[in-house]
Every structure is written in C-alpha cells, then in structure tokens.
A tleap script that builds the chain and sets N, CA, C and O, in Angstrom:
source leaprc.protein.ff14SB
mol = sequence {
  NMET TRP SER PRO GLY ILE TYR HIE PRO ASP
  GLN VAL PHE LYS SER LYS GLU ASP GLN ILE
  GLY GLN LEU ARG ARG PHE LEU ASP ASN GLY
  ALA MET ILE SER PHE VAL GLU LEU SER ASN
  GLU THR ILE GLN VAL VAL LEU PRO ARG THR
  THR GLN ARG ARG HIE SER HIE LEU SER THR
  GLU LEU ILE GLY LYS CYS ASN HIE PHE ILE
  HIE LYS GLN GLY CYS SER LYS LYS PHE ASN
  ASP ARG PRO LEU GLU CYS GLN ALA LEU ILE
  PRO GLN GLY GLY GLU CYS GLY PHE SER ASP
  GLU TRP SER ARG GLU ARG ASP LEU VAL LEU
  PRO TRP LYS GLU TYR GLU GLN VAL ILE ALA
  GLU PHE GLU GLU GLU HIE TRP GLN ASN ALA
  ARG ALA MET CALA
}
set mol.1.N position { 8.614 -20.872 -29.167 }
set mol.1.CA position { 9.233 -20.048 -28.157 }
set mol.1.C position { 8.145 -19.524 -27.225 }
set mol.1.O position { 7.121 -19.020 -27.684 }
set mol.2.N position { 8.364 -19.642 -25.935 }
set mol.2.CA position { 7.401 -19.176 -24.946 }
set mol.2.C position { 7.788 -17.800 -24.451 }
set mol.2.O position { 8.889 -17.605 -23.935 }
set mol.3.N position { 6.893 -16.852 -24.604 }
set mol.3.CA position { 7.064 -15.542 -23.993 }
set mol.3.C position { 6.634 -15.660 -22.539 }
set mol.3.O position { 5.790 -16.492 -22.207 }
set mol.4.N position { 7.199 -14.845 -21.679 }
set mol.4.CA position { 6.796 -14.918 -20.275 }
set mol.4.C position { 5.358 -14.460 -20.085 }
set mol.4.O position { 4.867 -13.595 -20.810 }
set mol.5.N position { 4.695 -15.047 -19.108 }
set mol.5.CA position { 3.372 -14.591 -18.709 }
set mol.5.C position { 3.506 -13.381 -17.803 }
set mol.5.O position { 4.589 -13.102 -17.289 }
set mol.6.N position { 2.427 -12.674 -17.607 }
set mol.6.CA position { 2.434 -11.459 -16.799 }
set mol.6.C position { 2.014 -11.802 -15.371 }
set mol.6.O position { 1.073 -12.566 -15.155 }
set mol.7.N position { 2.727 -11.224 -14.397 }
set mol.7.CA position { 2.341 -11.357 -12.999 }
set mol.7.C position { 1.162 -10.431 -12.712 }
set mol.7.O position { 1.025 -9.382 -13.342 }
set mol.8.N position { 0.328 -10.810 -11.781 }
set mol.8.CA position { -0.730 -9.930 -11.283 }
set mol.8.C position { -0.103 -9.053 -10.193 }
set mol.8.O position { 0.794 -9.514 -9.487 }
set mol.9.N position { -0.550 -7.810 -10.041 }
set mol.9.CA position { 0.022 -6.951 -8.991 }
set mol.9.C position { 0.000 -7.585 -7.602 }
set mol.9.O position { 0.909 -7.349 -6.806 }
set mol.10.N position { -1.025 -8.390 -7.297 }
set mol.10.CA position { -1.085 -9.035 -5.981 }
set mol.10.C position { 0.070 -10.012 -5.766 }
set mol.10.O position { 0.390 -10.341 -4.624 }
set mol.11.N position { 0.696 -10.476 -6.838 }
set mol.11.CA position { 1.845 -11.365 -6.702 }
set mol.11.C position { 3.116 -10.579 -6.384 }
set mol.11.O position { 4.080 -11.143 -5.865 }
set mol.12.N position { 3.124 -9.306 -6.686 }
set mol.12.CA position { 4.301 -8.457 -6.475 }
set mol.12.C position { 4.181 -7.683 -5.161 }
set mol.12.O position { 5.133 -7.613 -4.383 }
set mol.13.N position { 3.016 -7.109 -4.926 }
set mol.13.CA position { 2.809 -6.227 -3.777 }
set mol.13.C position { 1.996 -6.947 -2.718 }
set mol.13.O position { 0.828 -7.273 -2.930 }
set mol.14.N position { 2.623 -7.193 -1.574 }
set mol.14.CA position { 1.955 -7.911 -0.478 }
set mol.14.C position { 1.332 -6.959 0.536 }
set mol.14.O position { 0.548 -7.389 1.382 }
set mol.15.N position { 1.667 -5.676 0.464 }
set mol.15.CA position { 1.091 -4.670 1.354 }
set mol.15.C position { 1.211 -3.309 0.684 }
set mol.15.O position { 1.827 -3.179 -0.373 }
set mol.16.N position { 0.622 -2.305 1.303 }
set mol.16.CA position { 0.706 -0.932 0.792 }
set mol.16.C position { 1.992 -0.249 1.252 }
set mol.16.O position { 2.306 0.845 0.784 }
set mol.17.N position { 2.728 -0.866 2.145 }
set mol.17.CA position { 3.966 -0.298 2.685 }
set mol.17.C position { 5.137 -0.556 1.743 }
set mol.17.O position { 5.270 -1.652 1.198 }
set mol.18.N position { 5.976 0.441 1.553 }
set mol.18.CA position { 7.223 0.329 0.787 }
set mol.18.C position { 7.036 -0.414 -0.542 }
set mol.18.O position { 7.736 -1.385 -0.826 }
set mol.19.N position { 6.096 0.051 -1.335 }
set mol.19.CA position { 5.822 -0.636 -2.599 }
set mol.19.C position { 6.991 -0.542 -3.573 }
set mol.19.O position { 7.206 -1.470 -4.354 }
set mol.20.N position { 7.748 0.544 -3.550 }
set mol.20.CA position { 8.929 0.628 -4.429 }
set mol.20.C position { 9.943 -0.429 -4.013 }
set mol.20.O position { 10.545 -1.078 -4.868 }
set mol.21.N position { 10.139 -0.606 -2.726 }
set mol.21.CA position { 11.051 -1.633 -2.234 }
set mol.21.C position { 10.576 -3.031 -2.599 }
set mol.21.O position { 11.378 -3.881 -2.988 }
set mol.22.N position { 9.278 -3.272 -2.474 }
set mol.22.CA position { 8.726 -4.578 -2.853 }
set mol.22.C position { 8.950 -4.836 -4.340 }
set mol.22.O position { 9.336 -5.936 -4.738 }
set mol.23.N position { 8.704 -3.814 -5.156 }
set mol.23.CA position { 8.908 -3.952 -6.600 }
set mol.23.C position { 10.374 -4.222 -6.905 }
set mol.23.O position { 10.688 -5.105 -7.703 }
set mol.24.N position { 11.272 -3.472 -6.280 }
set mol.24.CA position { 12.709 -3.659 -6.513 }
set mol.24.C position { 13.127 -5.089 -6.170 }
set mol.24.O position { 13.840 -5.726 -6.945 }
set mol.25.N position { 12.692 -5.595 -5.023 }
set mol.25.CA position { 13.064 -6.953 -4.618 }
set mol.25.C position { 12.509 -7.989 -5.597 }
set mol.25.O position { 13.187 -8.965 -5.918 }
set mol.26.N position { 11.287 -7.781 -6.068 }
set mol.26.CA position { 10.684 -8.710 -7.031 }
set mol.26.C position { 11.487 -8.707 -8.329 }
set mol.26.O position { 11.761 -9.763 -8.900 }
set mol.27.N position { 11.861 -7.519 -8.788 }
set mol.27.CA position { 12.645 -7.415 -10.016 }
set mol.27.C position { 14.034 -8.020 -9.835 }
set mol.27.O position { 14.564 -8.644 -10.755 }
set mol.28.N position { 14.618 -7.839 -8.666 }
set mol.28.CA position { 15.938 -8.417 -8.389 }
set mol.28.C position { 15.920 -9.941 -8.424 }
set mol.28.O position { 16.966 -10.573 -8.569 }
set mol.29.N position { 14.746 -10.525 -8.292 }
set mol.29.CA position { 14.616 -11.985 -8.293 }
set mol.29.C position { 14.167 -12.530 -9.645 }
set mol.29.O position { 13.523 -13.576 -9.711 }
set mol.30.N position { 14.507 -11.820 -10.725 }
set mol.30.CA position { 14.305 -12.380 -12.059 }
set mol.30.C position { 13.125 -11.853 -12.843 }
set mol.30.O position { 12.705 -12.480 -13.816 }
set mol.31.N position { 12.579 -10.715 -12.446 }
set mol.31.CA position { 11.461 -10.141 -13.192 }
set mol.31.C position { 11.894 -8.846 -13.866 }
set mol.31.O position { 12.987 -8.341 -13.610 }
set mol.32.N position { 11.038 -8.315 -14.722 }
set mol.32.CA position { 11.314 -7.050 -15.398 }
set mol.32.C position { 10.007 -6.308 -15.630 }
set mol.32.O position { 8.925 -6.895 -15.593 }
set mol.33.N position { 10.126 -5.018 -15.868 }
set mol.33.CA position { 8.983 -4.182 -16.225 }
set mol.33.C position { 8.953 -4.076 -17.740 }
set mol.33.O position { 9.970 -3.803 -18.378 }
set mol.34.N position { 7.791 -4.292 -18.296 }
set mol.34.CA position { 7.600 -4.088 -19.723 }
set mol.34.C position { 6.236 -3.428 -19.895 }
set mol.34.O position { 5.718 -2.842 -18.945 }
set mol.35.N position { 5.661 -3.507 -21.052 }
set mol.35.CA position { 4.378 -2.852 -21.254 }
set mol.35.C position { 3.496 -3.669 -22.191 }
set mol.35.O position { 3.965 -4.499 -22.971 }
set mol.36.N position { 2.198 -3.395 -22.079 }
set mol.36.CA position { 1.204 -3.991 -22.966 }
set mol.36.C position { 0.456 -2.842 -23.609 }
set mol.36.O position { -0.022 -1.936 -22.925 }
set mol.37.N position { 0.358 -2.884 -24.919 }
set mol.37.CA position { -0.398 -1.862 -25.641 }
set mol.37.C position { -1.828 -2.349 -25.834 }
set mol.37.O position { -2.077 -3.378 -26.462 }
set mol.38.N position { -2.754 -1.586 -25.278 }
set mol.38.CA position { -4.175 -1.854 -25.484 }
set mol.38.C position { -4.660 -0.940 -26.597 }
set mol.38.O position { -3.878 -0.155 -27.134 }
set mol.39.N position { -5.908 -1.027 -26.945 }
set mol.39.CA position { -6.405 -0.229 -28.065 }
set mol.39.C position { -6.282 1.272 -27.825 }
set mol.39.O position { -6.072 2.028 -28.773 }
set mol.40.N position { -6.408 1.718 -26.571 }
set mol.40.CA position { -6.383 3.162 -26.323 }
set mol.40.C position { -5.351 3.600 -25.292 }
set mol.40.O position { -5.319 4.777 -24.932 }
set mol.41.N position { -4.510 2.700 -24.807 }
set mol.41.CA position { -3.503 3.079 -23.819 }
set mol.41.C position { -2.417 2.015 -23.724 }
set mol.41.O position { -2.569 0.889 -24.198 }
set mol.42.N position { -1.323 2.409 -23.097 }
set mol.42.CA position { -0.212 1.507 -22.847 }
set mol.42.C position { -0.067 1.376 -21.337 }
set mol.42.O position { -0.034 2.378 -20.623 }
set mol.43.N position { 0.016 0.156 -20.858 }
set mol.43.CA position { 0.097 -0.095 -19.427 }
set mol.43.C position { 1.359 -0.896 -19.143 }
set mol.43.O position { 1.650 -1.885 -19.815 }
set mol.44.N position { 2.108 -0.449 -18.127 }
set mol.44.CA position { 3.302 -1.179 -17.730 }
set mol.44.C position { 2.913 -2.340 -16.825 }
set mol.44.O position { 2.015 -2.224 -15.991 }
set mol.45.N position { 3.606 -3.459 -17.005 }
set mol.45.CA position { 3.345 -4.695 -16.280 }
set mol.45.C position { 4.672 -5.300 -15.834 }
set mol.45.O position { 5.741 -4.853 -16.250 }
set mol.46.N position { 4.591 -6.311 -14.989 }
set mol.46.CA position { 5.787 -7.037 -14.532 }
set mol.46.C position { 5.677 -8.480 -15.004 }
set mol.46.O position { 4.625 -9.108 -14.885 }
set mol.47.N position { 6.766 -8.989 -15.536 }
set mol.47.CA position { 6.824 -10.355 -16.033 }
set mol.47.C position { 8.236 -10.898 -15.843 }
set mol.47.O position { 9.159 -10.124 -15.588 }
set mol.48.N position { 8.424 -12.222 -15.964 }
set mol.48.CA position { 9.773 -12.769 -15.849 }
set mol.48.C position { 10.677 -12.221 -16.950 }
set mol.48.O position { 10.219 -11.890 -18.044 }
set mol.49.N position { 11.950 -12.134 -16.642 }
set mol.49.CA position { 12.904 -11.716 -17.665 }
set mol.49.C position { 12.973 -12.766 -18.758 }
set mol.49.O position { 12.709 -13.948 -18.541 }
set mol.50.N position { 13.335 -12.294 -19.933 }
set mol.50.CA position { 13.519 -13.210 -21.055 }
set mol.50.C position { 15.004 -13.502 -21.201 }
set mol.50.O position { 15.842 -12.867 -20.561 }
set mol.51.N position { 15.315 -14.469 -22.048 }
set mol.51.CA position { 16.722 -14.797 -22.274 }
set mol.51.C position { 17.466 -13.611 -22.877 }
set mol.51.O position { 18.674 -13.481 -22.681 }
set mol.52.N position { 16.752 -12.730 -23.619 }
set mol.52.CA position { 17.391 -11.563 -24.210 }
set mol.52.C position { 17.628 -10.455 -23.183 }
set mol.52.O position { 18.518 -9.626 -23.372 }
set mol.53.N position { 16.854 -10.426 -22.108 }
set mol.53.CA position { 16.929 -9.369 -21.089 }
set mol.53.C position { 17.235 -9.954 -19.720 }
set mol.53.O position { 16.639 -9.559 -18.718 }
set mol.54.N position { 18.145 -10.876 -19.684 }
set mol.54.CA position { 18.433 -11.628 -18.469 }
set mol.54.C position { 18.862 -10.742 -17.295 }
set mol.54.O position { 18.587 -11.082 -16.144 }
set mol.55.N position { 19.532 -9.615 -17.562 }
set mol.55.CA position { 20.086 -8.801 -16.482 }
set mol.55.C position { 19.448 -7.421 -16.388 }
set mol.55.O position { 19.996 -6.544 -15.720 }
set mol.56.N position { 18.328 -7.207 -17.024 }
set mol.56.CA position { 17.725 -5.880 -17.074 }
set mol.56.C position { 16.413 -5.840 -16.301 }
set mol.56.O position { 15.626 -6.786 -16.345 }
set mol.57.N position { 16.180 -4.723 -15.582 }
set mol.57.CA position { 14.920 -4.520 -14.866 }
set mol.57.C position { 13.850 -3.926 -15.772 }
set mol.57.O position { 12.662 -4.000 -15.455 }
set mol.58.N position { 14.253 -3.337 -16.897 }
set mol.58.CA position { 13.316 -2.639 -17.773 }
set mol.58.C position { 13.460 -3.162 -19.191 }
set mol.58.O position { 14.571 -3.436 -19.645 }
set mol.59.N position { 12.349 -3.301 -19.888 }
set mol.59.CA position { 12.394 -3.799 -21.256 }
set mol.59.C position { 11.250 -3.201 -22.065 }
set mol.59.O position { 10.185 -2.895 -21.530 }
set mol.60.N position { 11.485 -3.044 -23.334 }
set mol.60.CA position { 10.418 -2.615 -24.238 }
set mol.60.C position { 9.905 -3.797 -25.050 }
set mol.60.O position { 9.120 -3.622 -25.982 }
set mol.61.N position { 10.350 -4.999 -24.696 }
set mol.61.CA position { 9.995 -6.188 -25.458 }
set mol.61.C position { 9.155 -7.133 -24.613 }
set mol.61.O position { 9.490 -7.394 -23.458 }
set mol.62.N position { 8.084 -7.641 -25.170 }
set mol.62.CA position { 7.302 -8.677 -24.504 }
set mol.62.C position { 7.588 -10.044 -25.106 }
set mol.62.O position { 6.973 -11.040 -24.723 }
set mol.63.N position { 8.517 -10.091 -26.042 }
set mol.63.CA position { 8.806 -11.360 -26.690 }
set mol.63.C position { 10.133 -11.897 -26.204 }
set mol.63.O position { 10.917 -11.184 -25.578 }
set mol.64.N position { 10.372 -13.134 -26.494 }
set mol.64.CA position { 11.610 -13.778 -26.090 }
set mol.64.C position { 11.282 -14.955 -25.198 }
set mol.64.O position { 10.208 -15.009 -24.599 }
set mol.65.N position { 12.183 -15.876 -25.110 }
set mol.65.CA position { 11.966 -17.069 -24.309 }
set mol.65.C position { 12.053 -16.730 -22.828 }
set mol.65.O position { 13.008 -16.089 -22.388 }
set mol.66.N position { 11.073 -17.152 -22.073 }
set mol.66.CA position { 11.052 -16.942 -20.630 }
set mol.66.C position { 12.238 -17.681 -20.009 }
set mol.66.O position { 12.536 -18.815 -20.385 }
set mol.67.N position { 12.911 -17.033 -19.055 }
set mol.67.CA position { 14.046 -17.656 -18.374 }
set mol.67.C position { 13.652 -18.913 -17.598 }
set mol.67.O position { 14.504 -19.756 -17.316 }
set mol.68.N position { 12.382 -19.046 -17.255 }
set mol.68.CA position { 11.936 -20.168 -16.421 }
set mol.68.C position { 11.370 -21.331 -17.220 }
set mol.68.O position { 11.097 -22.394 -16.662 }
set mol.69.N position { 11.189 -21.138 -18.527 }
set mol.69.CA position { 10.607 -22.208 -19.322 }
set mol.69.C position { 11.711 -23.138 -19.813 }
set mol.69.O position { 12.581 -22.743 -20.589 }
set mol.70.N position { 11.654 -24.370 -19.345 }
set mol.70.CA position { 12.636 -25.380 -19.743 }
set mol.70.C position { 11.928 -26.302 -20.733 }
set mol.70.O position { 10.928 -26.931 -20.386 }
set mol.71.N position { 12.436 -26.385 -21.956 }
set mol.71.CA position { 11.737 -27.002 -23.083 }
set mol.71.C position { 10.912 -28.241 -22.729 }
set mol.71.O position { 9.684 -28.170 -22.765 }
set mol.72.N position { 11.513 -29.332 -22.402 }
set mol.72.CA position { 10.751 -30.563 -22.214 }
set mol.72.C position { 10.087 -30.643 -20.850 }
set mol.72.O position { 9.046 -31.284 -20.702 }
set mol.73.N position { 10.673 -30.003 -19.860 }
set mol.73.CA position { 10.121 -30.074 -18.509 }
set mol.73.C position { 9.056 -29.012 -18.247 }
set mol.73.O position { 8.339 -29.098 -17.250 }
set mol.74.N position { 8.940 -28.017 -19.118 }
set mol.74.CA position { 8.002 -26.925 -18.887 }
set mol.74.C position { 8.614 -25.864 -17.991 }
set mol.74.O position { 9.816 -25.608 -18.056 }
set mol.75.N position { 7.797 -25.251 -17.161 }
set mol.75.CA position { 8.244 -24.147 -16.310 }
set mol.75.C position { 9.010 -24.682 -15.103 }
set mol.75.O position { 8.614 -25.676 -14.495 }
set mol.76.N position { 10.106 -24.015 -14.767 }
set mol.76.CA position { 10.920 -24.428 -13.621 }
set mol.76.C position { 10.360 -23.904 -12.299 }
set mol.76.O position { 10.802 -24.333 -11.233 }
set mol.77.N position { 9.393 -22.982 -12.352 }
set mol.77.CA position { 8.815 -22.425 -11.124 }
set mol.77.C position { 7.683 -23.313 -10.619 }
set mol.77.O position { 6.977 -23.954 -11.397 }
set mol.78.N position { 7.528 -23.334 -9.294 }
set mol.78.CA position { 6.376 -24.012 -8.709 }
set mol.78.C position { 5.122 -23.287 -9.173 }
set mol.78.O position { 5.164 -22.091 -9.465 }
set mol.79.N position { 4.008 -24.004 -9.242 }
set mol.79.CA position { 2.776 -23.446 -9.786 }
set mol.79.C position { 2.410 -22.116 -9.135 }
set mol.79.O position { 2.114 -21.154 -9.844 }
set mol.80.N position { 2.421 -22.035 -7.823 }
set mol.80.CA position { 2.009 -20.806 -7.129 }
set mol.80.C position { 2.985 -19.653 -7.314 }
set mol.80.O position { 2.630 -18.505 -7.047 }
set mol.81.N position { 4.206 -19.927 -7.764 }
set mol.81.CA position { 5.203 -18.875 -8.003 }
set mol.81.C position { 5.195 -18.385 -9.445 }
set mol.81.O position { 5.880 -17.417 -9.773 }
set mol.82.N position { 4.441 -19.033 -10.294 }
set mol.82.CA position { 4.373 -18.645 -11.706 }
set mol.82.C position { 3.525 -17.383 -11.873 }
set mol.82.O position { 2.659 -17.107 -11.043 }
set mol.83.N position { 3.765 -16.624 -12.931 }
set mol.83.CA position { 2.885 -15.489 -13.212 }
set mol.83.C position { 1.441 -15.971 -13.331 }
set mol.83.O position { 1.185 -17.082 -13.795 }
set mol.84.N position { 0.504 -15.128 -12.908 }
set mol.84.CA position { -0.908 -15.508 -12.975 }
set mol.84.C position { -1.313 -15.911 -14.384 }
set mol.84.O position { -2.127 -16.818 -14.561 }
set mol.85.N position { -0.751 -15.245 -15.388 }
set mol.85.CA position { -1.085 -15.606 -16.764 }
set mol.85.C position { -0.710 -17.054 -17.057 }
set mol.85.O position { -1.440 -17.751 -17.762 }
set mol.86.N position { 0.411 -17.508 -16.530 }
set mol.86.CA position { 0.838 -18.892 -16.739 }
set mol.86.C position { -0.027 -19.856 -15.936 }
set mol.86.O position { -0.329 -20.955 -16.401 }
set mol.87.N position { -0.426 -19.451 -14.735 }
set mol.87.CA position { -1.297 -20.291 -13.913 }
set mol.87.C position { -2.652 -20.505 -14.590 }
set mol.87.O position { -3.291 -21.539 -14.393 }
set mol.88.N position { -3.082 -19.539 -15.378 }
set mol.88.CA position { -4.394 -19.612 -16.019 }
set mol.88.C position { -4.415 -20.520 -17.248 }
set mol.88.O position { -5.490 -20.824 -17.765 }
set mol.89.N position { -3.255 -20.956 -17.723 }
set mol.89.CA position { -3.212 -21.825 -18.900 }
set mol.89.C position { -3.858 -23.175 -18.613 }
set mol.89.O position { -3.706 -23.738 -17.529 }
set mol.90.N position { -4.573 -23.674 -19.597 }
set mol.90.CA position { -5.253 -24.964 -19.481 }
set mol.90.C position { -4.783 -25.844 -20.643 }
set mol.90.O position { -4.894 -25.440 -21.800 }
set mol.91.N position { -4.254 -27.053 -20.351 }
set mol.91.CA position { -3.861 -27.953 -21.442 }
set mol.91.C position { -5.079 -28.290 -22.300 }
set mol.91.O position { -6.143 -28.649 -21.795 }
set mol.92.N position { -4.887 -28.161 -23.628 }
set mol.92.CA position { -5.981 -28.439 -24.566 }
set mol.92.C position { -5.415 -29.159 -25.780 }
set mol.92.O position { -4.925 -28.522 -26.712 }
set mol.93.N position { -5.480 -30.461 -25.772 }
set mol.93.CA position { -5.047 -31.246 -26.921 }
set mol.93.C position { -3.592 -31.046 -27.305 }
set mol.93.O position { -3.304 -30.800 -28.476 }
set mol.94.N position { -2.674 -31.140 -26.372 }
set mol.94.CA position { -1.255 -30.992 -26.660 }
set mol.94.C position { -0.775 -29.552 -26.684 }
set mol.94.O position { 0.427 -29.308 -26.796 }
set mol.95.N position { -1.666 -28.613 -26.583 }
set mol.95.CA position { -1.338 -27.187 -26.527 }
set mol.95.C position { -1.920 -26.633 -25.229 }
set mol.95.O position { -2.617 -27.342 -24.503 }
set mol.96.N position { -1.637 -25.386 -24.948 }
set mol.96.CA position { -2.230 -24.719 -23.794 }
set mol.96.C position { -3.026 -23.528 -24.276 }
set mol.96.O position { -2.648 -22.862 -25.240 }
set mol.97.N position { -4.120 -23.265 -23.606 }
set mol.97.CA position { -4.941 -22.113 -23.935 }
set mol.97.C position { -5.632 -21.598 -22.681 }
set mol.97.O position { -5.363 -22.070 -21.577 }
set mol.98.N position { -6.511 -20.642 -22.854 }
set mol.98.CA position { -7.212 -20.030 -21.732 }
set mol.98.C position { -8.690 -20.357 -21.812 }
set mol.98.O position { -9.222 -20.617 -22.891 }
set mol.99.N position { -9.351 -20.343 -20.665 }
set mol.99.CA position { -10.792 -20.581 -20.648 }
set mol.99.C position { -11.494 -19.424 -21.362 }
set mol.99.O position { -10.927 -18.344 -21.529 }
set mol.100.N position { -12.705 -19.666 -21.770 }
set mol.100.CA position { -13.482 -18.619 -22.446 }
set mol.100.C position { -13.776 -17.444 -21.517 }
set mol.100.O position { -14.002 -16.329 -21.987 }
set mol.101.N position { -13.775 -17.677 -20.216 }
set mol.101.CA position { -14.050 -16.616 -19.246 }
set mol.101.C position { -12.837 -15.722 -18.994 }
set mol.101.O position { -12.984 -14.615 -18.474 }
set mol.102.N position { -11.646 -16.187 -19.353 }
set mol.102.CA position { -10.414 -15.452 -19.082 }
set mol.102.C position { -10.294 -14.254 -20.012 }
set mol.102.O position { -10.518 -14.357 -21.218 }
set mol.103.N position { -9.938 -13.116 -19.427 }
set mol.103.CA position { -9.660 -11.924 -20.215 }
set mol.103.C position { -8.315 -11.375 -19.758 }
set mol.103.O position { -8.194 -10.873 -18.640 }
set mol.104.N position { -7.324 -11.467 -20.602 }
set mol.104.CA position { -5.989 -10.974 -20.263 }
set mol.104.C position { -6.045 -9.495 -19.899 }
set mol.104.O position { -5.430 -9.063 -18.924 }
set mol.105.N position { -6.783 -8.725 -20.689 }
set mol.105.CA position { -6.879 -7.290 -20.434 }
set mol.105.C position { -7.550 -7.019 -19.087 }
set mol.105.O position { -7.005 -6.294 -18.255 }
set mol.106.N position { -8.709 -7.589 -18.879 }
set mol.106.CA position { -9.487 -7.331 -17.650 }
set mol.106.C position { -8.826 -7.938 -16.416 }
set mol.106.O position { -8.695 -7.270 -15.391 }
set mol.107.N position { -8.409 -9.206 -16.511 }
set mol.107.CA position { -7.948 -9.939 -15.341 }
set mol.107.C position { -6.495 -9.680 -14.981 }
set mol.107.O position { -6.085 -9.934 -13.849 }
set mol.108.N position { -5.717 -9.183 -15.920 }
set mol.108.CA position { -4.281 -9.122 -15.686 }
set mol.108.C position { -3.653 -7.769 -15.980 }
set mol.108.O position { -2.852 -7.281 -15.182 }
set mol.109.N position { -3.992 -7.157 -17.092 }
set mol.109.CA position { -3.321 -5.920 -17.502 }
set mol.109.C position { -3.913 -4.702 -16.789 }
set mol.109.O position { -3.171 -3.912 -16.206 }
set mol.110.N position { -5.214 -4.542 -16.825 }
set mol.110.CA position { -5.833 -3.354 -16.224 }
set mol.110.C position { -5.561 -3.196 -14.722 }
set mol.110.O position { -5.459 -2.061 -14.259 }
set mol.111.N position { -5.438 -4.271 -13.944 }
set mol.111.CA position { -5.099 -4.077 -12.525 }
set mol.111.C position { -3.762 -3.356 -12.296 }
set mol.111.O position { -3.546 -2.803 -11.218 }
set mol.112.N position { -2.874 -3.352 -13.278 }
set mol.112.CA position { -1.590 -2.659 -13.148 }
set mol.112.C position { -1.738 -1.137 -13.187 }
set mol.112.O position { -0.832 -0.425 -12.757 }
set mol.113.N position { -2.860 -0.627 -13.694 }
set mol.113.CA position { -3.057 0.828 -13.752 }
set mol.113.C position { -2.945 1.460 -12.365 }
set mol.113.O position { -2.456 2.582 -12.230 }
set mol.114.N position { -3.391 0.749 -11.346 }
set mol.114.CA position { -3.336 1.255 -9.972 }
set mol.114.C position { -1.897 1.491 -9.504 }
set mol.114.O position { -1.671 2.234 -8.549 }
set mol.115.N position { -0.935 0.869 -10.167 }
set mol.115.CA position { 0.462 0.924 -9.729 }
set mol.115.C position { 1.342 1.757 -10.657 }
set mol.115.O position { 2.568 1.690 -10.570 }
set mol.116.N position { 0.730 2.539 -11.542 }
set mol.116.CA position { 1.504 3.369 -12.487 }
set mol.116.C position { 2.475 4.293 -11.762 }
set mol.116.O position { 3.621 4.438 -12.188 }
set mol.117.N position { 2.038 4.914 -10.685 }
set mol.117.CA position { 2.899 5.854 -9.963 }
set mol.117.C position { 4.058 5.132 -9.283 }
set mol.117.O position { 5.178 5.641 -9.273 }
set mol.118.N position { 3.809 3.970 -8.723 }
set mol.118.CA position { 4.875 3.186 -8.088 }
set mol.118.C position { 5.930 2.818 -9.122 }
set mol.118.O position { 7.127 2.952 -8.865 }
set mol.119.N position { 5.495 2.355 -10.289 }
set mol.119.CA position { 6.434 1.983 -11.344 }
set mol.119.C position { 7.192 3.209 -11.834 }
set mol.119.O position { 8.399 3.136 -12.064 }
set mol.120.N position { 6.505 4.329 -11.996 }
set mol.120.CA position { 7.169 5.560 -12.452 }
set mol.120.C position { 8.234 5.998 -11.442 }
set mol.120.O position { 9.328 6.401 -11.837 }
set mol.121.N position { 7.929 5.925 -10.165 }
set mol.121.CA position { 8.907 6.304 -9.138 }
set mol.121.C position { 10.090 5.342 -9.130 }
set mol.121.O position { 11.235 5.769 -8.975 }
set mol.122.N position { 9.823 4.043 -9.295 }
set mol.122.CA position { 10.920 3.078 -9.372 }
set mol.122.C position { 11.815 3.386 -10.572 }
set mol.122.O position { 13.040 3.400 -10.445 }
set mol.123.N position { 11.206 3.632 -11.740 }
set mol.123.CA position { 11.993 3.918 -12.942 }
set mol.123.C position { 12.834 5.172 -12.767 }
set mol.123.O position { 13.992 5.194 -13.184 }
set mol.124.N position { 12.280 6.213 -12.161 }
set mol.124.CA position { 13.043 7.444 -11.926 }
set mol.124.C position { 14.238 7.158 -11.027 }
set mol.124.O position { 15.349 7.611 -11.303 }
set mol.125.N position { 14.015 6.412 -9.959 }
set mol.125.CA position { 15.108 6.033 -9.055 }
set mol.125.C position { 16.152 5.198 -9.794 }
set mol.125.O position { 17.354 5.392 -9.612 }
set mol.126.N position { 15.688 4.274 -10.623 }
set mol.126.CA position { 16.577 3.398 -11.393 }
set mol.126.C position { 17.491 4.227 -12.315 }
set mol.126.O position { 18.703 4.012 -12.359 }
set mol.127.N position { 16.893 5.170 -13.042 }
set mol.127.CA position { 17.686 5.974 -13.972 }
set mol.127.C position { 18.582 6.961 -13.248 }
set mol.127.O position { 19.668 7.260 -13.745 }
set mol.128.N position { 18.176 7.484 -12.094 }
set mol.128.CA position { 19.045 8.360 -11.321 }
set mol.128.C position { 20.280 7.585 -10.844 }
set mol.128.O position { 21.395 8.105 -10.882 }
set mol.129.N position { 20.077 6.350 -10.399 }
set mol.129.CA position { 21.206 5.518 -9.973 }
set mol.129.C position { 22.112 5.186 -11.145 }
set mol.129.O position { 23.334 5.172 -10.997 }
set mol.130.N position { 21.528 4.916 -12.317 }
set mol.130.CA position { 22.336 4.605 -13.507 }
set mol.130.C position { 23.185 5.803 -13.906 }
set mol.130.O position { 24.352 5.645 -14.263 }
set mol.131.N position { 22.604 7.008 -13.849 }
set mol.131.CA position { 23.378 8.219 -14.186 }
set mol.131.C position { 24.494 8.451 -13.184 }
set mol.131.O position { 25.592 8.867 -13.553 }
set mol.132.N position { 24.212 8.182 -11.915 }
set mol.132.CA position { 25.228 8.379 -10.867 }
set mol.132.C position { 26.395 7.419 -11.041 }
set mol.132.O position { 27.528 7.747 -10.688 }
set mol.133.N position { 26.126 6.235 -11.582 }
set mol.133.CA position { 27.191 5.241 -11.765 }
set mol.133.C position { 27.992 5.474 -13.029 }
set mol.133.O position { 29.085 4.928 -13.180 }
set mol.134.N position { 27.461 6.281 -13.944 }
set mol.134.CA position { 28.130 6.502 -15.232 }
set mol.134.C position { 29.351 7.384 -15.092 }
set mol.134.O position { 30.026 7.665 -16.082 }
savepdb mol mol.pdb
quit
C-alpha cells in the first residue's frame, strides 16, 4: 500500500497573496492537511487525500492508499504535479527509494513551519463553517 507523499509548500503557495485561498483551492483539488511527528515537534503538512479520507480536508492519518496511485500503472499524476516527496523517489532494483542526500525532515517537513499560521487560520475558518452548517 502506498501512502501519499508530502507536497512542498512551494507547490501549494505560488505567492504571498491570499495564502488561505491558495491553500483552500489546493485542498479542494484532492489534497488534505495532516501532520508529521518529529522527535521534538509536530508539523502540519499537505499531501494527497487517501482512499480513507477521500472527501476530507483534514486528517490525523498519514497512512492509507494515495488516491492517485494506480497499482500497475503507478501514479496517475504527471511528474511535475506529484508531491515533491514522490518526485524524489528513485527506482532501485524493483523498489523505490531516496538518494542518500535526501532528508525528508530537512527538505520537506521543516519548510512547512513557515506556514503554521496560514494552516491554523484555514482550520479555524473550516471549523467555523462546519459549525454554521450544523
């Protein structure tokens, strides 16, 4: 089972303008917010939705089959549209792995710290709308 790879913030945010709107549009197109636990902190990240969270913008799970991974054909997304984590995979003897220089924490997770406030504001707006609809 393939878990979704994590997008880099540069794949989500194309400018400093209306970052909540940019995040909302990205999530509306099949992504979700989840988190990665590091040794001393938890950082929220954006990744494709899984089959278990097909209709949700928020998840506490990083596991589950990626909605874009098609068993025999691989990923249904074009290479440049894939999460950076997926782009970094290198075929190695029938499996995929990462180069020795790749650091998931450094190259992918820690850059999300800069966007903690944007994600927090989006989540607050999301839950306010959910309460209003209830």
